[in-house]
C-alpha positions in Angstrom: -80.4 167.3 -108.8 -81.0 170.9 -109.8 -82.7 171.7 -106.4 -79.7 170.3 -104.5 -77.4 172.4 -106.6 -79.5 175.5 -105.9 -79.5 174.7 -102.2 -75.8 174.4 -102.2 -75.2 177.6 -104.1 -77.6 179.6 -101.8 -75.9 178.1 -98.7 -72.5 179.1 -99.9 -73.8 182.6 -100.8 -75.4 182.9 -97.4 -72.3 181.7 -95.6 -70.1 184.2 -97.5 -72.6 187.0 -96.7 -72.6 186.1 -93.0 -68.8 185.9 -92.8 -68.4 189.4 -94.4 -71.1 191.0 -92.1 -69.5 193.6 -90.0 -71.6 196.4 -88.6 -70.1 199.9 -87.8 -68.4 200.1 -84.4 -67.1 196.6 -84.5 -70.4 195.0 -83.6 -71.3 191.9 -85.6 -74.4 192.1 -87.6 -76.5 189.0 -87.9 -76.4 187.3 -91.2 -80.1 187.9 -91.7 -79.5 191.7 -91.6 -76.9 191.6 -94.3 -78.8 189.0 -96.4 -82.1 190.9 -96.0 -80.6 193.9 -97.6 -78.8 192.1 -100.5 -80.7 188.9 -101.1 -82.8 188.4 -104.1 -86.5 188.3 -103.6 -86.6 184.5 -104.3 -84.2 183.9 -101.5 -86.1 186.2 -99.1 -89.3 184.4 -99.9 -87.8 180.9 -99.2 -85.8 181.7 -96.1 -87.6 182.7 -92.9 -86.5 186.0 -91.3 -84.4 187.0 -94.2 -86.7 189.7 -95.6 -86.7 191.8 -92.4 -83.4 193.7 -91.9 -82.2 193.8 -88.3 -80.6 197.0 -87.1 -77.2 196.4 -85.6 -76.8 197.9 -82.1 -73.9 200.3 -81.8 -72.7 201.2 -78.3 -71.3 204.6 -77.3 -67.5 204.8 -77.6 -65.5 203.9 -74.6 -63.0 206.2 -72.9 -59.3 205.4 -73.3 -59.0 204.0 -69.8 -62.0 201.8 -70.1 -60.9 200.7 -73.6 -57.4 199.7 -72.2 -58.9 197.7 -69.4 -61.5 196.1 -71.7 -58.7 195.1 -74.2 -56.6 193.6 -71.4 -59.4 191.6 -69.8 -61.1 190.5 -73.0 -57.8 189.1 -74.3 -57.4 186.9 -71.2 -60.9 185.4 -71.5 -61.9 182.6 -73.8 -65.0 182.5 -76.0 -67.3 179.8 -74.6 -68.6 178.9 -78.0 -65.4 179.1 -80.2 -63.2 177.7 -77.4 -59.9 178.6 -79.2 -60.6 182.3 -79.6 -60.3 185.1 -77.1 -63.5 186.9 -76.2 -62.2 190.0 -77.9 -61.7 188.2 -81.3 -64.8 186.0 -81.4 -67.9 186.8 -83.4 -70.2 184.4 -81.7 -73.5 185.9 -80.2 -72.6 184.7 -76.7 -69.2 186.5 -77.1 -70.9 189.7 -78.1 -73.1 189.4 -75.0 -70.1 188.7 -72.8 -68.2 191.7 -74.2 -71.2 193.9 -73.4 -71.4 192.4 -69.9 -67.6 193.0 -69.5 -68.0 196.6 -70.5 -70.8 197.1 -68.1 -68.8 195.6 -65.2 -65.8 197.8 -66.1 -68.0 201.0 -66.3 -69.5 200.0 -62.9 -66.0 200.4 -61.4 -65.4 196.7 -60.5 -61.7 195.6 -60.3 -60.1 193.2 -62.8 -60.0 190.5 -60.1 -63.7 191.0 -59.3 -64.6 190.7 -62.9 -62.6 187.5 -63.4 -64.0 185.9 -60.2 -67.6 186.9 -61.4 -67.1 185.2 -64.8 -65.4 182.1 -63.2 -68.2 181.7 -60.7 -70.7 181.9 -63.6 -68.9 179.9 -66.3 -66.2 178.0 -64.5 -62.4 178.0 -65.0 -62.8 177.3 -68.7 -63.6 181.0 -69.4 -59.9 181.8 -68.5 -57.1 181.3 -71.0 -54.7 180.9 -68.0 -56.6 179.2 -65.2 -55.3 179.4 -61.7 -53.1 176.6 -60.4 -55.3 174.7 -57.9 -55.9 171.0 -57.3 -58.8 171.0 -59.8 -56.5 172.2 -62.6 -53.3 170.3 -61.7 -53.8 167.8 -64.5 -54.2 170.6 -66.9 -51.0 172.4 -65.8 -48.8 169.4 -65.0 -50.2 166.6 -67.1 -48.2 167.4 -70.3 -44.9 167.4 -68.3 -45.7 164.1 -66.6 -46.4 162.6 -70.0 -43.2 164.0 -71.4 -41.2 162.6 -68.4 -42.9 159.2 -68.8 -42.1 159.1 -72.5 -38.5 160.0 -71.8 -38.1 157.3 -69.2 -39.6 154.7 -71.5 -37.3 155.8 -74.3 -34.2 155.6 -72.1 -35.3 152.2 -70.8 -35.7 150.9 -74.4 -32.4 152.4 -75.5 -30.5 150.8 -72.5 -31.9 147.4 -73.1 -29.1 145.0 -74.2 -29.8 143.2 -77.4 -30.3 139.5 -77.2 -27.7 137.6 -79.3 -29.4 135.4 -81.9 -28.9 131.7 -81.2 -27.0 129.8 -84.0 -29.0 127.4 -86.2 -28.6 123.7 -85.6 -27.3 121.5 -88.4 -30.8 120.2 -89.1 -32.2 123.7 -89.3 -29.4 124.8 -91.6 -30.1 121.8 -93.9 -33.8 122.6 -94.0 -33.1 126.2 -94.9 -30.8 125.2 -97.8 -33.5 122.7 -99.0 -36.1 125.5 -99.0 -33.8 128.0 -100.8 -32.9 125.5 -103.5 -36.4 124.4 -104.3 
């Protein structure tokens, strides 16, 4: 029981250290880098790779024009790991690599359209927050409206339905009901 409690406490501590890990320049440090610097020796001995701190890579600052393009494009791209975060706000390792690739493509002088088409050809339409309207994505774009119209049509049909008048009870049914109520 004590071993389980220790494991839970160490896990929570490691998670908290990993969440708070931010390297200078906006790059995300791996949790082992932060943990290696602050973990007690007992934790360093039991967890592989924790004892060796990893240096966070810092890139040279971008010019204002490159930064503006990078901000615009990265906000329109989806993190492939987190799925509900933009590439600019995600801390996943793949997102860090994609941001680095995006910066490289911008610095090479490629246009925004070329960069988007490159990423779509490599990762599919899922990488875009607003995919193009084409036959493959029609269900994505128009499916909710079709479902809404279908629900409205069903609701109108149910509301217009005339209620059926209840048939009156026969004398024998009425006598049977009285008998059941009195007993």
